[in-house]
Phi, psi and omega in degrees: 000324178298322180295322177297315180299319179297320178298318181294315180299323180295322186268340190293342182278001180307124174082000185287355174237022176290134181216189172081333177231178182235136178172173175227129179240128175261133179238141165265159184227138175233150184231148175208151178202141174271353179280119184302321181295317180287324181298329180296332182271352185300324178302331178292339186268351183296145182084008180292145180218161174223135174245126179246125179241139178208140171225169179307126176076355181225150178206161180209143174235130169248118182235131175245118183258089178055232186257000190236354185209140171232141180223137180229120182234126177240137177230130174242101185293322182294319179278351183056048180225148175217158179216127176242122176252131178231140173232110181243108179051045176089349179271116186255126180228152178231135179231122178267138185228166173237110182306327182292342182260003186297327185250020178288158183086206182290124182266133178290157179296139180290142178288158172273144183243126177243117176263118184268179178266358181284136178223157171201164182260133177228128183041043175087002181243137174287127183240143180251133179291126181229138183240125174253130180239128179272182186295335179273359180090003178289140184250142167241118181261124184232149170248109192260129174266100182285339181293341179286341174056035176267167182235128174267126185235117172064028181283142185296322179291320191259336167081336184201191183257022184285345183271124183258093179137192181243132176284120177264349171210136176199155176215151180208164179242129177214129182054037175082005179245133174262126178239127184243124178249139172216134181291137178246346182198143174226130175228152184272336185276136179222133176279116184296343181292341184285351183268030180293140178254015180277133179284122180291161175294147177093000180255138175268126181283129178233151175276167177297326178295321176301319179296318179299317180294323179297322181275358180088015181280173181273000000 
C-alpha cells in the first residue's frame, strides 16, 4: 500500500503549475501492475478520476483514488503558495508549500523530450505524441494539445518547460504501477473561488517531510 501511495503522490502533481489559459479538464484513470502485491489492490482504484482547473497564475487538481483516497491541490504562482489536502481512509491532512522552493537542493537531470509525428484527436483537440525520458531511462508518454497554449512549469513527471501545451492523455510507470490518464471533457469556464488556499476545519497540518515519512520515502 505504501508503494501505491508513493505512486499517487508522484503523479498527483500533474498540471499543478499550468497557467496562461483558462479551463477545466476531466480525466479518467486506469491502473495496471505486474507486481502481485500491488495488483491485489487495483480493484480499490477503479473509478478513479482527476479534475484539473487552471487560470493564469493559479491551478487546482481534485483527484479521487477509488475508494480510499481523495487529494486536492491548489497552486498560486504569483503568491508563491500552494496547499495540498489529502483524505486517506478518513485521515485528513493539509500541507502548505512554496512553489519557488520545489526544486531547491540537488536538482535531478532534466529529461529528454522527443516530439513524434503521431497525432490523434482527444476531446476535440489535435494531440501530438511526445515522449519524456529521465536519466534512468524511464519513459512518460504524453499526447499534447498545443492549441491550448498552456505552460507546464517544474512538474515532476516532465521536469522542465520544454513541453508546449497540455497533456490530454499520458501514462507512466512508477514503483511497478502503470497509471494511465485520458481526458474525457474540456470546458473553458472556471469558478475562481475554487482556488482557495485556506485550510478547512478538521485537517491536521503536516510538513512535506512528514508526508515523505508517511509514504515511506527517504
